[in-house]
Steps between C-alpha positions, in 0.01 A plus 500: 500500500167675451158464656160669505318666799123465528370782713155480670416842626212733592320233706481379857558174676191336652458182713739290690667159436358309206240765444749783438430683180610820328196706390437789257838493338682578181792305353795649324816329367873590485681282249867432423630605841869412546563287818834679553336848514186390708492689830264666732544813288319318221201437740500868607510603122206266422300652789574852358419404139164355608420840652530431875775748567828457693473308825121505535407456867220244453672282246676168567656286235499119505656230282298188451751220534503259206264207527320654796161649557389834659412308812862389564742649258516880539839640593535872594730695270678786674867502402773397264555187707149387400539570132841331517321168588289547194802555278664183626208289380444675165658210314218283612208752538417701182188686635512671840154594637475794730207658687452846626293515824295819500290441810470834682629485850226434751243388243389142434449338164119530488514880571742543213300285256183681583673820404658367187177343376265794582535666163384185317178449702181567305277720707166664441536810284813373317482537125440193287853477357595234753190288446519529125864404469561236767387135479284379794688169509833654594416564865685747700773296658822697563787424260738244657844484349 
């Protein structure tokens, strides 16, 4: 049995309850993963291949339970017991969605988003490349994955 893993990373969780969102992220895929070999080692390897190093201190990994939303379906992944549950449902679920939480310890979402967005702000004295190459209609809402 094989499945795919959709990995949302590089962003931060914002909001609570129904307003929970994952902002400023990238999405990568791992396809043709064998259910019999899926383990927490795979999760650690994905973390490393995406450039976050081995056991980064500010990174938590969550699995979005099938059919659930960010507000009520995130399950913390931290061991082989957690990935074993995923393997047991691989015959029914063909795409597992996981999220990396990068929120620095002691900082709230708004502080992190202010930092992440600061390079994209147009300020007096900036060259005209931004203005010449970006549509005004797009707005500057953060990417929501």
